[in-house]
N, C-alpha and C positions, 0 to 999 in steps of 0.2 A: 730408492735404489731397488732394483730387481734382485730377487734371490733365487738360488738354485739349491735344491737338496743334494747333499753329497754324503756318501757312505764311506767311512774309512775304518781300517783295522789298526788299532793301536794296542801296544803292550799294556798290561794291567798297570804297571807303574806310571806310565804316561797318563792314563785315564785318571789315576789317583791324583797325580800332580795337577791335572786340569781341574778336577773337582776341588782341590785345595785352593787353587787360585780363584776359582769362581766363588767359593764360599768366603774367602778373605775379602774379596772386593764386592760381595753382595750382588753378583751378576750370574747369569746362566752359564752353563758350560759352553753353549754355542757362542755367546758373546765373548767369553774368555778365549776361546779358540780363534775367533775372528780378530780380536785384539793382538793375540800372539802372532798371527800371520801378518797383520799390518805392521807390527813392530819389526818382525824379521825382515820384511821387504824394505823398510826404512834403513835398517842396519846394513843390509846387503847393498842397497843402492848407494849408501854413504861410502861403504868400502869400495865398491866398483868405481866410484867417482874419484878414487885416489886419496880418500881421506882416512884418518884413523878414528877408531872409536875408543875412548878412554873412560876408565872408571876411577874416580877419586875417592879414596877412603879418608873421610874427614876426621876420623878418630886417630888414625895413624899418620895422617898427612902424607899419603903415598898415592901414586898414580900407576895404574896398570893398563896396558894396551890389550884390547880384546882381539884375539886372533880368529880368523875365519878360515874354514876349510875350503 
């Protein structure tokens, strides 16, 4: 896969969250950001296709619908 360098300006709290995700998963910030973008595209495509995205809380046995802006 070809790659392109991209420069972005992110708030400090977003950079911190990105670092925390990368550390938790044992990956680089670049890989964490790539995964986040791929996941966001999947969820948006799913929503755009007329589907709902649901989260099931297995401890409370409840289901919540994810809302998209």
